[in-house]
PyMOL Python script that loads the backbone (N, CA, C, O; Angstrom):
from pymol import cmd

cmd.read_pdbstr("""\
ATOM      1  N   MET A   1      72.706  40.501  98.674  1.00  0.00           N
ATOM      2  CA  MET A   1      73.123  39.440  99.430  1.00  0.00           C
ATOM      3  C   MET A   1      72.548  38.261  99.755  1.00  0.00           C
ATOM      4  O   MET A   1      71.656  38.543 100.555  1.00  0.00           O
ATOM      5  N   ILE A   2      72.572  37.089  99.571  1.00  0.00           N
ATOM      6  CA  ILE A   2      72.077  35.963  99.630  1.00  0.00           C
ATOM      7  C   ILE A   2      72.320  34.702 100.751  1.00  0.00           C
ATOM      8  O   ILE A   2      73.061  33.748 100.513  1.00  0.00           O
ATOM      9  N   ILE A   3      71.705  34.842 101.772  1.00  0.00           N
ATOM     10  CA  ILE A   3      72.206  33.778 102.687  1.00  0.00           C
ATOM     11  C   ILE A   3      71.765  32.630 102.374  1.00  0.00           C
ATOM     12  O   ILE A   3      70.604  32.488 101.991  1.00  0.00           O
ATOM     13  N   LYS A   4      72.850  31.340 102.513  1.00  0.00           N
ATOM     14  CA  LYS A   4      72.493  30.200 102.389  1.00  0.00           C
ATOM     15  C   LYS A   4      73.102  29.415 103.740  1.00  0.00           C
ATOM     16  O   LYS A   4      74.056  29.795 104.418  1.00  0.00           O
ATOM     17  N   TYR A   5      72.276  28.201 103.944  1.00  0.00           N
ATOM     18  CA  TYR A   5      72.440  27.596 105.146  1.00  0.00           C
ATOM     19  C   TYR A   5      72.837  26.381 104.873  1.00  0.00           C
ATOM     20  O   TYR A   5      72.336  25.827 103.895  1.00  0.00           O
ATOM     21  N   TYR A   6      73.754  25.739 105.615  1.00  0.00           N
ATOM     22  CA  TYR A   6      74.776  24.230 105.310  1.00  0.00           C
ATOM     23  C   TYR A   6      74.841  23.693 106.478  1.00  0.00           C
ATOM     24  O   TYR A   6      74.870  24.376 107.502  1.00  0.00           O
ATOM     25  N   LEU A   7      74.867  22.616 106.475  1.00  0.00           N
ATOM     26  CA  LEU A   7      75.370  21.397 107.300  1.00  0.00           C
ATOM     27  C   LEU A   7      76.714  20.979 106.840  1.00  0.00           C
ATOM     28  O   LEU A   7      76.851  20.612 105.673  1.00  0.00           O
ATOM     29  N   ILE A   8      77.558  20.999 107.528  1.00  0.00           N
ATOM     30  CA  ILE A   8      79.082  20.996 106.851  1.00  0.00           C
ATOM     31  C   ILE A   8      80.008  20.027 107.751  1.00  0.00           C
ATOM     32  O   ILE A   8      79.513  19.735 108.840  1.00  0.00           O
ATOM     33  N   LYS A   9      81.171  19.531 107.485  1.00  0.00           N
ATOM     34  CA  LYS A   9      82.124  18.651 108.175  1.00  0.00           C
ATOM     35  C   LYS A   9      83.153  20.004 108.554  1.00  0.00           C
ATOM     36  O   LYS A   9      83.392  21.113 108.075  1.00  0.00           O
ATOM     37  N   GLU A  10      83.526  19.301 109.537  1.00  0.00           N
ATOM     38  CA  GLU A  10      84.881  20.607 110.243  1.00  0.00           C
ATOM     39  C   GLU A  10      85.853  20.577 109.220  1.00  0.00           C
ATOM     40  O   GLU A  10      86.503  21.618 109.315  1.00  0.00           O
ATOM     41  N   GLU A  11      86.246  19.908 108.322  1.00  0.00           N
ATOM     42  CA  GLU A  11      87.548  19.663 107.235  1.00  0.00           C
ATOM     43  C   GLU A  11      86.972  20.878 106.106  1.00  0.00           C
ATOM     44  O   GLU A  11      87.744  21.738 105.683  1.00  0.00           O
ATOM     45  N   THR A  12      85.621  20.824 105.716  1.00  0.00           N
ATOM     46  CA  THR A  12      85.175  22.030 104.700  1.00  0.00           C
ATOM     47  C   THR A  12      85.353  23.118 105.487  1.00  0.00           C
ATOM     48  O   THR A  12      86.370  23.700 105.109  1.00  0.00           O
ATOM     49  N   PHE A  13      84.725  23.795 106.614  1.00  0.00           N
ATOM     50  CA  PHE A  13      84.826  24.710 107.422  1.00  0.00           C
ATOM     51  C   PHE A  13      86.114  25.393 107.213  1.00  0.00           C
ATOM     52  O   PHE A  13      86.113  26.593 106.939  1.00  0.00           O
ATOM     53  N   ALA A  14      87.150  24.770 107.312  1.00  0.00           N
ATOM     54  CA  ALA A  14      88.560  25.243 107.276  1.00  0.00           C
ATOM     55  C   ALA A  14      88.904  25.768 106.195  1.00  0.00           C
ATOM     56  O   ALA A  14      89.846  26.554 106.090  1.00  0.00           O
ATOM     57  N   SER A  15      87.975  25.286 105.020  1.00  0.00           N
ATOM     58  CA  SER A  15      88.434  25.734 103.437  1.00  0.00           C
ATOM     59  C   SER A  15      87.900  27.063 102.961  1.00  0.00           C
ATOM     60  O   SER A  15      88.337  27.648 101.970  1.00  0.00           O
ATOM     61  N   LEU A  16      86.567  27.659 104.018  1.00  0.00           N
ATOM     62  CA  LEU A  16      85.837  28.281 103.545  1.00  0.00           C
ATOM     63  C   LEU A  16      86.788  29.606 103.587  1.00  0.00           C
ATOM     64  O   LEU A  16      87.945  29.638 104.008  1.00  0.00           O
ATOM     65  N   ASP A  17      86.005  30.732 103.035  1.00  0.00           N
ATOM     66  CA  ASP A  17      86.409  32.171 103.420  1.00  0.00           C
ATOM     67  C   ASP A  17      85.243  32.693 104.520  1.00  0.00           C
ATOM     68  O   ASP A  17      84.029  32.804 104.346  1.00  0.00           O
ATOM     69  N   LYS A  18      86.147  33.004 105.846  1.00  0.00           N
ATOM     70  CA  LYS A  18      85.473  33.343 106.869  1.00  0.00           C
ATOM     71  C   LYS A  18      84.626  34.557 107.238  1.00  0.00           C
ATOM     72  O   LYS A  18      83.776  34.663 108.122  1.00  0.00           O
ATOM     73  N   ASP A  19      85.192  35.704 106.089  1.00  0.00           N
ATOM     74  CA  ASP A  19      84.497  36.918 105.951  1.00  0.00           C
ATOM     75  C   ASP A  19      83.314  36.817 105.105  1.00  0.00           C
ATOM     76  O   ASP A  19      82.744  37.874 104.832  1.00  0.00           O
ATOM     77  N   ALA A  20      82.820  35.658 104.617  1.00  0.00           N
ATOM     78  CA  ALA A  20      81.404  35.529 104.092  1.00  0.00           C
ATOM     79  C   ALA A  20      80.432  34.737 105.028  1.00  0.00           C
ATOM     80  O   ALA A  20      79.231  34.674 104.766  1.00  0.00           O
ATOM     81  N   ILE A  21      81.028  34.084 106.219  1.00  0.00           N
ATOM     82  CA  ILE A  21      80.215  33.472 106.987  1.00  0.00           C
ATOM     83  C   ILE A  21      79.708  34.754 108.243  1.00  0.00           C
ATOM     84  O   ILE A  21      80.288  35.673 108.821  1.00  0.00           O
ATOM     85  N   THR A  22      78.251  34.163 108.240  1.00  0.00           N
ATOM     86  CA  THR A  22      77.625  35.080 109.397  1.00  0.00           C
ATOM     87  C   THR A  22      77.067  34.544 110.631  1.00  0.00           C
ATOM     88  O   THR A  22      76.721  35.206 111.609  1.00  0.00           O
ATOM     89  N   PHE A  23      77.002  33.060 110.466  1.00  0.00           N
ATOM     90  CA  PHE A  23      76.778  32.331 111.719  1.00  0.00           C
ATOM     91  C   PHE A  23      77.542  30.974 111.561  1.00  0.00           C
ATOM     92  O   PHE A  23      77.862  30.559 110.448  1.00  0.00           O
ATOM     93  N   LYS A  24      77.830  30.279 112.751  1.00  0.00           N
ATOM     94  CA  LYS A  24      78.185  29.293 112.464  1.00  0.00           C
ATOM     95  C   LYS A  24      78.267  28.537 114.441  1.00  0.00           C
ATOM     96  O   LYS A  24      78.577  29.076 115.504  1.00  0.00           O
ATOM     97  N   ILE A  25      77.869  27.285 114.130  1.00  0.00           N
ATOM     98  CA  ILE A  25      77.467  26.816 115.460  1.00  0.00           C
ATOM     99  C   ILE A  25      78.088  25.149 115.216  1.00  0.00           C
ATOM    100  O   ILE A  25      77.860  24.471 114.214  1.00  0.00           O
ATOM    101  N   ASN A  26      78.821  24.773 116.275  1.00  0.00           N
ATOM    102  CA  ASN A  26      79.543  23.369 115.987  1.00  0.00           C
ATOM    103  C   ASN A  26      78.575  22.498 116.823  1.00  0.00           C
ATOM    104  O   ASN A  26      77.918  22.980 117.746  1.00  0.00           O
ATOM    105  N   ASN A  27      78.505  20.995 116.407  1.00  0.00           N
ATOM    106  CA  ASN A  27      77.564  20.099 116.972  1.00  0.00           C
ATOM    107  C   ASN A  27      78.636  19.850 118.384  1.00  0.00           C
ATOM    108  O   ASN A  27      79.731  20.328 118.681  1.00  0.00           O
ATOM    109  N   LEU A  28      77.852  19.004 118.959  1.00  0.00           N
ATOM    110  CA  LEU A  28      78.213  18.821 120.676  1.00  0.00           C
ATOM    111  C   LEU A  28      79.273  17.875 120.513  1.00  0.00           C
ATOM    112  O   LEU A  28      79.943  17.801 121.543  1.00  0.00           O
ATOM    113  N   GLU A  29      79.772  16.930 119.355  1.00  0.00           N
ATOM    114  CA  GLU A  29      80.858  16.260 119.451  1.00  0.00           C
ATOM    115  C   GLU A  29      82.010  17.048 118.524  1.00  0.00           C
ATOM    116  O   GLU A  29      83.153  16.590 118.529  1.00  0.00           O
ATOM    117  N   GLY A  30      81.772  17.959 117.915  1.00  0.00           N
ATOM    118  CA  GLY A  30      82.899  19.492 117.401  1.00  0.00           C
ATOM    119  C   GLY A  30      83.257  18.629 115.907  1.00  0.00           C
ATOM    120  O   GLY A  30      84.355  18.869 115.406  1.00  0.00           O
ATOM    121  N   ASP A  31      82.320  17.615 115.188  1.00  0.00           N
ATOM    122  CA  ASP A  31      82.772  17.578 113.831  1.00  0.00           C
ATOM    123  C   ASP A  31      82.106  17.800 112.836  1.00  0.00           C
ATOM    124  O   ASP A  31      82.195  17.272 111.727  1.00  0.00           O
ATOM    125  N   LYS A  32      81.207  18.830 113.306  1.00  0.00           N
ATOM    126  CA  LYS A  32      80.227  19.108 112.052  1.00  0.00           C
ATOM    127  C   LYS A  32      79.647  20.489 112.590  1.00  0.00           C
ATOM    128  O   LYS A  32      79.336  20.726 113.758  1.00  0.00           O
ATOM    129  N   ARG A  33      79.555  21.447 111.383  1.00  0.00           N
ATOM    130  CA  ARG A  33      78.986  22.673 111.539  1.00  0.00           C
ATOM    131  C   ARG A  33      77.701  23.190 111.226  1.00  0.00           C
ATOM    132  O   ARG A  33      77.370  22.572 110.214  1.00  0.00           O
ATOM    133  N   ILE A  34      76.804  23.969 111.527  1.00  0.00           N
ATOM    134  CA  ILE A  34      76.065  24.418 110.623  1.00  0.00           C
ATOM    135  C   ILE A  34      76.131  25.930 110.479  1.00  0.00           C
ATOM    136  O   ILE A  34      76.087  26.626 111.494  1.00  0.00           O
ATOM    137  N   ILE A  35      76.226  26.429 109.374  1.00  0.00           N
ATOM    138  CA  ILE A  35      76.806  27.662 108.809  1.00  0.00           C
ATOM    139  C   ILE A  35      75.712  28.583 108.140  1.00  0.00           C
ATOM    140  O   ILE A  35      74.779  28.052 107.537  1.00  0.00           O
ATOM    141  N   ALA A  36      75.811  29.933 108.235  1.00  0.00           N
ATOM    142  CA  ALA A  36      75.151  30.780 107.431  1.00  0.00           C
ATOM    143  C   ALA A  36      76.083  31.520 106.528  1.00  0.00           C
ATOM    144  O   ALA A  36      76.936  32.244 107.041  1.00  0.00           O
ATOM    145  N   THR A  37      75.995  31.399 105.177  1.00  0.00           N
ATOM    146  CA  THR A  37      76.980  32.155 104.338  1.00  0.00           C
ATOM    147  C   THR A  37      76.566  32.796 102.980  1.00  0.00           C
ATOM    148  O   THR A  37      75.469  32.562 102.473  1.00  0.00           O
ATOM    149  N   THR A  38      77.331  33.472 102.514  1.00  0.00           N
ATOM    150  CA  THR A  38      77.202  34.134 101.208  1.00  0.00           C
ATOM    151  C   THR A  38      77.665  33.023  99.914  1.00  0.00           C
ATOM    152  O   THR A  38      77.166  32.901  98.796  1.00  0.00           O
ATOM    153  N   GLN A  39      78.851  32.263 100.572  1.00  0.00           N
ATOM    154  CA  GLN A  39      79.201  31.558  99.484  1.00  0.00           C
ATOM    155  C   GLN A  39      78.269  30.200  99.278  1.00  0.00           C
ATOM    156  O   GLN A  39      77.360  29.707  99.946  1.00  0.00           O
ATOM    157  N   ILE A  40      78.966  29.807  97.959  1.00  0.00           N
ATOM    158  CA  ILE A  40      78.228  28.459  97.629  1.00  0.00           C
ATOM    159  C   ILE A  40      79.194  27.472  97.990  1.00  0.00           C
ATOM    160  O   ILE A  40      80.377  27.537  97.657  1.00  0.00           O
ATOM    161  N   VAL A  41      78.535  26.280  98.878  1.00  0.00           N
ATOM    162  CA  VAL A  41      79.354  25.356  99.345  1.00  0.00           C
ATOM    163  C   VAL A  41      78.904  24.073  98.816  1.00  0.00           C
ATOM    164  O   VAL A  41      77.819  23.617  99.174  1.00  0.00           O
ATOM    165  N   ASN A  42      79.798  23.341  97.833  1.00  0.00           N
ATOM    166  CA  ASN A  42      79.337  22.362  97.284  1.00  0.00           C
ATOM    167  C   ASN A  42      79.563  20.856  98.011  1.00  0.00           C
ATOM    168  O   ASN A  42      78.865  19.856  97.838  1.00  0.00           O
ATOM    169  N   ASP A  43      80.952  21.018  99.027  1.00  0.00           N
ATOM    170  CA  ASP A  43      81.370  19.913  99.694  1.00  0.00           C
ATOM    171  C   ASP A  43      80.848  20.008 101.243  1.00  0.00           C
ATOM    172  O   ASP A  43      81.445  20.327 102.271  1.00  0.00           O
ATOM    173  N   ARG A  44      79.417  19.584 100.989  1.00  0.00           N
ATOM    174  CA  ARG A  44      78.504  19.729 102.365  1.00  0.00           C
ATOM    175  C   ARG A  44      77.548  18.503 102.495  1.00  0.00           C
ATOM    176  O   ARG A  44      77.064  17.935 101.516  1.00  0.00           O
ATOM    177  N   ILE A  45      77.352  18.197 103.607  1.00  0.00           N
ATOM    178  CA  ILE A  45      76.428  17.104 104.242  1.00  0.00           C
ATOM    179  C   ILE A  45      74.643  17.596 103.606  1.00  0.00           C
ATOM    180  O   ILE A  45      73.896  16.982 102.844  1.00  0.00           O
ATOM    181  N   ARG A  46      74.531  18.408 104.038  1.00  0.00           N
ATOM    182  CA  ARG A  46      73.178  19.081 103.816  1.00  0.00           C
ATOM    183  C   ARG A  46      73.088  20.618 103.453  1.00  0.00           C
ATOM    184  O   ARG A  46      73.831  21.460 103.958  1.00  0.00           O
ATOM    185  N   LYS A  47      72.186  20.873 102.605  1.00  0.00           N
ATOM    186  CA  LYS A  47      71.981  22.537 102.341  1.00  0.00           C
ATOM    187  C   LYS A  47      70.336  22.604 102.825  1.00  0.00           C
ATOM    188  O   LYS A  47      69.423  21.876 102.435  1.00  0.00           O
ATOM    189  N   PHE A  48      70.288  23.512 103.617  1.00  0.00           N
ATOM    190  CA  PHE A  48      68.822  23.937 103.928  1.00  0.00           C
ATOM    191  C   PHE A  48      68.110  24.942 103.035  1.00  0.00           C
ATOM    192  O   PHE A  48      68.583  25.989 102.593  1.00  0.00           O
ATOM    193  N   ASN A  49      66.848  24.428 102.840  1.00  0.00           N
ATOM    194  CA  ASN A  49      66.351  25.393 101.891  1.00  0.00           C
ATOM    195  C   ASN A  49      66.097  27.174 102.421  1.00  0.00           C
ATOM    196  O   ASN A  49      65.941  28.174 101.720  1.00  0.00           O
ATOM    197  N   ASN A  50      66.140  27.024 103.912  1.00  0.00           N
ATOM    198  CA  ASN A  50      66.041  28.611 104.291  1.00  0.00           C
ATOM    199  C   ASN A  50      66.083  28.490 105.611  1.00  0.00           C
ATOM    200  O   ASN A  50      66.029  27.378 106.135  1.00  0.00           O
ATOM    201  N   ILE A  51      66.172  29.484 106.236  1.00  0.00           N
ATOM    202  CA  ILE A  51      66.154  29.567 107.737  1.00  0.00           C
ATOM    203  C   ILE A  51      65.564  28.910 108.610  1.00  0.00           C
ATOM    204  O   ILE A  51      66.071  28.715 109.714  1.00  0.00           O
ATOM    205  N   ASP A  52      64.155  28.364 108.195  1.00  0.00           N
ATOM    206  CA  ASP A  52      63.228  28.004 108.810  1.00  0.00           C
ATOM    207  C   ASP A  52      63.767  26.512 109.108  1.00  0.00           C
ATOM    208  O   ASP A  52      64.302  25.941 110.058  1.00  0.00           O
ATOM    209  N   THR A  53      63.425  26.238 108.037  1.00  0.00           N
ATOM    210  CA  THR A  53      64.551  24.676 107.929  1.00  0.00           C
ATOM    211  C   THR A  53      65.883  24.294 108.681  1.00  0.00           C
ATOM    212  O   THR A  53      66.157  23.167 109.093  1.00  0.00           O
ATOM    213  N   CYS A  54      66.493  25.178 108.766  1.00  0.00           N
ATOM    214  CA  CYS A  54      67.822  25.186 109.122  1.00  0.00           C
ATOM    215  C   CYS A  54      67.619  24.945 111.006  1.00  0.00           C
ATOM    216  O   CYS A  54      68.095  24.028 111.676  1.00  0.00           O
ATOM    217  N   SER A  55      66.929  25.878 111.386  1.00  0.00           N
ATOM    218  CA  SER A  55      66.390  26.058 112.857  1.00  0.00           C
ATOM    219  C   SER A  55      65.568  24.904 113.304  1.00  0.00           C
ATOM    220  O   SER A  55      65.574  24.597 114.496  1.00  0.00           O
ATOM    221  N   ASN A  56      64.646  24.040 112.178  1.00  0.00           N
ATOM    222  CA  ASN A  56      63.932  23.153 112.522  1.00  0.00           C
ATOM    223  C   ASN A  56      64.589  22.114 112.561  1.00  0.00           C
ATOM    224  O   ASN A  56      64.130  21.214 113.264  1.00  0.00           O
ATOM    225  N   PHE A  57      65.758  21.896 111.898  1.00  0.00           N
ATOM    226  CA  PHE A  57      67.006  20.545 112.091  1.00  0.00           C
ATOM    227  C   PHE A  57      67.319  20.478 113.265  1.00  0.00           C
ATOM    228  O   PHE A  57      67.380  19.390 113.838  1.00  0.00           O
ATOM    229  N   THR A  58      67.587  21.652 113.883  1.00  0.00           N
ATOM    230  CA  THR A  58      68.153  21.936 115.106  1.00  0.00           C
ATOM    231  C   THR A  58      67.163  21.271 116.410  1.00  0.00           C
ATOM    232  O   THR A  58      67.520  20.735 117.459  1.00  0.00           O
ATOM    233  N   PHE A  59      66.043  21.499 115.968  1.00  0.00           N
ATOM    234  CA  PHE A  59      65.075  21.544 117.239  1.00  0.00           C
ATOM    235  C   PHE A  59      64.731  19.455 117.081  1.00  0.00           C
ATOM    236  O   PHE A  59      64.436  18.753 118.048  1.00  0.00           O
ATOM    237  N   THR A  60      64.879  18.990 115.768  1.00  0.00           N
ATOM    238  CA  THR A  60      64.857  18.046 115.399  1.00  0.00           C
ATOM    239  C   THR A  60      65.722  16.974 115.961  1.00  0.00           C
ATOM    240  O   THR A  60      65.283  16.034 116.622  1.00  0.00           O
ATOM    241  N   ASN A  61      66.825  17.139 115.701  1.00  0.00           N
ATOM    242  CA  ASN A  61      68.236  16.670 116.244  1.00  0.00           C
ATOM    243  C   ASN A  61      68.835  17.193 117.419  1.00  0.00           C
ATOM    244  O   ASN A  61      69.891  16.729 117.850  1.00  0.00           O
ATOM    245  N   HIS A  62      68.148  18.257 118.043  1.00  0.00           N
ATOM    246  CA  HIS A  62      68.540  18.834 119.525  1.00  0.00           C
ATOM    247  C   HIS A  62      69.996  17.942 120.298  1.00  0.00           C
ATOM    248  O   HIS A  62      71.017  18.422 120.791  1.00  0.00           O
ATOM    249  N   ILE A  63      69.624  16.689 120.165  1.00  0.00           N
ATOM    250  CA  ILE A  63      70.615  15.901 120.953  1.00  0.00           C
ATOM    251  C   ILE A  63      71.971  15.832 120.423  1.00  0.00           C
ATOM    252  O   ILE A  63      72.868  15.202 120.984  1.00  0.00           O
ATOM    253  N   ASP A  64      72.125  16.540 119.244  1.00  0.00           N
ATOM    254  CA  ASP A  64      73.460  16.428 118.247  1.00  0.00           C
ATOM    255  C   ASP A  64      73.896  18.122 118.700  1.00  0.00           C
ATOM    256  O   ASP A  64      75.071  18.465 118.825  1.00  0.00           O
ATOM    257  N   TRP A  65      73.028  18.816 118.853  1.00  0.00           N
ATOM    258  CA  TRP A  65      73.183  20.329 118.475  1.00  0.00           C
ATOM    259  C   TRP A  65      73.402  21.285 119.986  1.00  0.00           C
ATOM    260  O   TRP A  65      74.332  21.999 120.361  1.00  0.00           O
ATOM    261  N   VAL A  66      72.179  20.945 120.570  1.00  0.00           N
ATOM    262  CA  VAL A  66      71.927  21.703 121.762  1.00  0.00           C
ATOM    263  C   VAL A  66      72.048  20.625 123.111  1.00  0.00           C
ATOM    264  O   VAL A  66      73.021  20.817 123.840  1.00  0.00           O
ATOM    265  N   GLY A  67      71.367  19.812 123.375  1.00  0.00           N
ATOM    266  CA  GLY A  67      71.352  18.681 124.322  1.00  0.00           C
ATOM    267  C   GLY A  67      70.647  18.925 125.084  1.00  0.00           C
ATOM    268  O   GLY A  67      70.703  18.134 126.026  1.00  0.00           O
ATOM    269  N   ASP A  68      69.875  19.748 125.195  1.00  0.00           N
ATOM    270  CA  ASP A  68      68.767  20.076 126.350  1.00  0.00           C
ATOM    271  C   ASP A  68      66.934  20.095 125.916  1.00  0.00           C
ATOM    272  O   ASP A  68      66.060  20.596 126.625  1.00  0.00           O
ATOM    273  N   GLY A  69      66.729  19.438 124.640  1.00  0.00           N
ATOM    274  CA  GLY A  69      65.281  19.211 124.357  1.00  0.00           C
ATOM    275  C   GLY A  69      65.033  20.236 123.717  1.00  0.00           C
ATOM    276  O   GLY A  69      63.810  20.304 123.603  1.00  0.00           O
ATOM    277  N   THR A  70      65.581  21.178 123.173  1.00  0.00           N
ATOM    278  CA  THR A  70      65.309  22.654 122.474  1.00  0.00           C
ATOM    279  C   THR A  70      66.355  22.289 121.303  1.00  0.00           C
ATOM    280  O   THR A  70      66.814  21.190 120.996  1.00  0.00           O
ATOM    281  N   GLY A  71      66.621  23.775 120.658  1.00  0.00           N
ATOM    282  CA  GLY A  71      67.045  23.748 119.452  1.00  0.00           C
ATOM    283  C   GLY A  71      67.726  25.477 118.897  1.00  0.00           C
ATOM    284  O   GLY A  71      68.135  26.218 119.791  1.00  0.00           O
ATOM    285  N   ILE A  72      67.762  25.791 117.952  1.00  0.00           N
ATOM    286  CA  ILE A  72      68.549  27.246 117.730  1.00  0.00           C
ATOM    287  C   ILE A  72      67.211  27.623 116.870  1.00  0.00           C
ATOM    288  O   ILE A  72      66.660  27.071 115.918  1.00  0.00           O
ATOM    289  N   SER A  73      66.942  28.755 117.588  1.00  0.00           N
ATOM    290  CA  SER A  73      65.744  29.460 116.983  1.00  0.00           C
ATOM    291  C   SER A  73      66.209  30.415 115.649  1.00  0.00           C
ATOM    292  O   SER A  73      67.387  30.550 115.319  1.00  0.00           O
ATOM    293  N   VAL A  74      65.405  30.861 115.155  1.00  0.00           N
ATOM    294  CA  VAL A  74      65.510  31.551 113.976  1.00  0.00           C
ATOM    295  C   VAL A  74      65.965  32.924 114.259  1.00  0.00           C
ATOM    296  O   VAL A  74      66.620  33.609 113.473  1.00  0.00           O
ATOM    297  N   ASP A  75      65.596  33.262 115.375  1.00  0.00           N
ATOM    298  CA  ASP A  75      65.791  34.605 116.185  1.00  0.00           C
ATOM    299  C   ASP A  75      67.818  34.427 116.276  1.00  0.00           C
ATOM    300  O   ASP A  75      68.709  35.196 115.913  1.00  0.00           O
ATOM    301  N   GLU A  76      67.849  33.220 116.851  1.00  0.00           N
ATOM    302  CA  GLU A  76      69.297  33.022 117.320  1.00  0.00           C
ATOM    303  C   GLU A  76      70.248  32.890 116.089  1.00  0.00           C
ATOM    304  O   GLU A  76      71.447  33.170 116.128  1.00  0.00           O
ATOM    305  N   ILE A  77      69.716  32.527 115.217  1.00  0.00           N
ATOM    306  CA  ILE A  77      70.442  32.378 113.834  1.00  0.00           C
ATOM    307  C   ILE A  77      71.055  33.738 113.101  1.00  0.00           C
ATOM    308  O   ILE A  77      72.158  34.085 112.678  1.00  0.00           O
ATOM    309  N   GLN A  78      69.662  34.341 113.191  1.00  0.00           N
ATOM    310  CA  GLN A  78      69.723  36.024 112.700  1.00  0.00           C
ATOM    311  C   GLN A  78      70.423  36.883 113.500  1.00  0.00           C
ATOM    312  O   GLN A  78      70.829  37.918 112.972  1.00  0.00           O
ATOM    313  N   THR A  79      70.647  36.692 114.622  1.00  0.00           N
ATOM    314  CA  THR A  79      71.270  37.679 115.781  1.00  0.00           C
ATOM    315  C   THR A  79      72.751  37.339 116.187  1.00  0.00           C
ATOM    316  O   THR A  79      73.707  38.105 116.302  1.00  0.00           O
ATOM    317  N   THR A  80      72.679  36.030 116.365  1.00  0.00           N
ATOM    318  CA  THR A  80      74.233  35.584 116.705  1.00  0.00           C
ATOM    319  C   THR A  80      75.211  35.797 115.783  1.00  0.00           C
ATOM    320  O   THR A  80      75.266  34.926 114.914  1.00  0.00           O
ATOM    321  N   GLU A  81      76.160  36.864 115.684  1.00  0.00           N
ATOM    322  CA  GLU A  81      77.287  37.331 114.678  1.00  0.00           C
ATOM    323  C   GLU A  81      78.453  36.259 114.731  1.00  0.00           C
ATOM    324  O   GLU A  81      78.881  35.865 115.816  1.00  0.00           O
ATOM    325  N   TYR A  82      78.793  35.947 113.906  1.00  0.00           N
ATOM    326  CA  TYR A  82      79.976  35.039 113.494  1.00  0.00           C
ATOM    327  C   TYR A  82      81.306  35.840 113.666  1.00  0.00           C
ATOM    328  O   TYR A  82      81.576  36.591 112.728  1.00  0.00           O
ATOM    329  N   ILE A  83      82.134  35.802 114.657  1.00  0.00           N
ATOM    330  CA  ILE A  83      83.130  36.457 114.728  1.00  0.00           C
ATOM    331  C   ILE A  83      84.761  35.730 114.527  1.00  0.00           C
ATOM    332  O   ILE A  83      85.417  35.090 115.349  1.00  0.00           O
ATOM    333  N   LYS A  84      85.038  36.050 113.337  1.00  0.00           N
ATOM    334  CA  LYS A  84      86.158  34.939 113.060  1.00  0.00           C
ATOM    335  C   LYS A  84      87.475  35.158 113.898  1.00  0.00           C
ATOM    336  O   LYS A  84      88.198  34.191 114.136  1.00  0.00           O
ATOM    337  N   GLU A  85      87.813  36.514 114.379  1.00  0.00           N
ATOM    338  CA  GLU A  85      88.855  36.446 115.358  1.00  0.00           C
ATOM    339  C   GLU A  85      88.856  35.914 116.694  1.00  0.00           C
ATOM    340  O   GLU A  85      89.760  36.067 117.515  1.00  0.00           O
ATOM    341  N   LEU A  86      87.723  35.246 116.867  1.00  0.00           N
ATOM    342  CA  LEU A  86      87.104  34.854 118.163  1.00  0.00           C
ATOM    343  C   LEU A  86      87.411  32.946 118.260  1.00  0.00           C
ATOM    344  O   LEU A  86      87.603  32.161 119.189  1.00  0.00           O
ATOM    345  N   ASP A  87      87.307  32.816 116.603  1.00  0.00           N
ATOM    346  CA  ASP A  87      87.005  31.120 116.477  1.00  0.00           C
ATOM    347  C   ASP A  87      88.661  30.465 116.143  1.00  0.00           C
ATOM    348  O   ASP A  87      89.425  30.413 115.179  1.00  0.00           O
ATOM    349  N   ASN A  88      88.648  30.079 117.406  1.00  0.00           N
ATOM    350  CA  ASN A  88      90.215  29.276 117.459  1.00  0.00           C
ATOM    351  C   ASN A  88      89.997  27.808 116.926  1.00  0.00           C
ATOM    352  O   ASN A  88      90.947  27.028 116.860  1.00  0.00           O
TER     353      ASN A  88
END
""", "prot")
cmd.dss("prot")
cmd.show_as("cartoon", "prot")
cmd.util.cbc("prot")
cmd.orient("prot")
């Protein structure tokens, strides 16, 4: 199973198979998502080459994702499980 990492709009997220998603975080404004998934997502803002690039993006753009001068580490992406039943 190959995991891919994407930056997508809220509307795109609604159409995805939630069973294929392993990680998700909303930006602070709530209109964008970073996801890890086994799906191919064509309607995307950005596709990250790998988990490191995805993590680095959140550190570079921390004001949009974390807001405290940090970002989301590779370890956090790997260990934070997406639970679709808790996502309302």
